[in-house]
C-alpha positions as CSV (number, residue, x, y, z in Angstrom):
1,M,3.5,-63.3,47.5
2,F,1.7,-61.7,50.4
3,E,-0.5,-58.7,50.8
4,Q,0.5,-55.9,53.1
5,E,-1.6,-53.0,54.1
6,W,-2.0,-50.3,56.8
7,I,-4.9,-50.2,59.2
8,A,-5.6,-47.8,62.0
9,A,-5.9,-49.3,65.5
10,S,-9.4,-47.9,65.8
11,V,-10.6,-49.5,62.6
12,L,-9.0,-52.8,63.7
13,R,-10.8,-52.6,67.0
14,D,-14.1,-52.1,65.3
15,N,-13.6,-55.0,62.9
16,L,-11.4,-57.3,65.0
17,S,-13.2,-60.6,64.6
18,K,-13.5,-60.3,60.8
19,T,-10.0,-59.0,60.4
20,L,-8.4,-61.8,62.5
21,A,-10.2,-64.4,60.4
22,E,-9.0,-62.8,57.2
23,V,-5.4,-62.6,58.3
24,A,-5.4,-66.1,59.8
25,H,-6.5,-67.7,56.6
26,S,-4.5,-65.7,54.1
27,D,-1.1,-64.2,53.3
28,R,-2.4,-60.8,54.4
29,R,-0.2,-58.8,56.7
30,L,-1.6,-55.7,58.5
31,L,0.6,-52.9,59.7
32,I,-1.2,-51.2,62.5
33,T,-1.0,-47.5,63.1
34,W,-1.8,-45.9,66.5
35,R,-2.4,-42.2,66.6
36,G,-1.1,-42.0,63.0
37,A,2.2,-43.7,63.6
38,P,3.3,-47.3,62.9
39,A,2.9,-49.3,66.0
40,A,2.6,-53.1,65.4
41,A,1.8,-55.8,62.8
42,L,-0.8,-58.5,62.6
43,V,0.4,-61.6,60.8
44,S,-0.8,-65.2,60.4
45,L,0.7,-68.0,62.5
46,S,2.5,-69.3,59.4
47,D,4.2,-65.9,58.9
48,L,5.1,-65.8,62.6
49,K,6.7,-69.3,62.3
50,L,8.7,-68.1,59.3
51,L,9.9,-65.1,61.2
52,E,10.9,-67.2,64.2
53,E,12.9,-69.6,61.9
54,F,14.7,-66.6,60.4
55,H,15.7,-65.3,63.8
56,R,16.8,-68.7,65.0
57,D,18.9,-69.3,61.9
58,S,20.4,-65.8,62.2
59,A,21.3,-66.4,65.8
60,E,22.9,-69.7,65.0
61,Q,24.9,-68.1,62.2
62,R,26.0,-65.3,64.5
63,E,27.2,-67.9,67.0
64,L,29.1,-69.9,64.4
65,R,30.8,-66.7,63.1
66,H,31.7,-65.8,66.7
67,Q,33.2,-69.2,67.3
68,M,35.2,-68.9,64.0
69,H,36.5,-65.5,65.0
70,M,37.5,-66.8,68.5
71,E,39.3,-69.8,67.0
72,R,41.3,-67.5,64.6
73,F,42.1,-65.2,67.6
74,R,43.3,-68.2,69.7
75,R,45.5,-69.5,66.8
76,A,47.0,-66.0,66.3
77,Q,47.8,-65.8,70.0
78,A,49.3,-69.3,69.9
79,L,51.5,-68.4,66.9
80,E,52.5,-65.1,68.6
81,R,53.5,-66.9,71.8
82,G,55.4,-69.6,69.8
83,S,57.4,-67.0,67.8
84,L,58.3,-65.1,71.0
85,I,59.6,-68.3,72.7
86,G,61.5,-69.6,69.6
């Protein structure tokens, strides 16, 4: 599993080098606040790659669903036209 914690942007700024090294070599995820509100996240490259894979797979699945819906729509239209002609 991974560690997730909040850190203020000012604290991150003051400890950037150390914090980057820690995140890069661990499963640690930092949720960064700016002026007290959630603003960004700092994750390792391996976490970023997982996130990119997830988005790519999701986009491919959405495209496949769209294609299936369009095919069903075309078939329904063809049946409708066929029944009107016959």
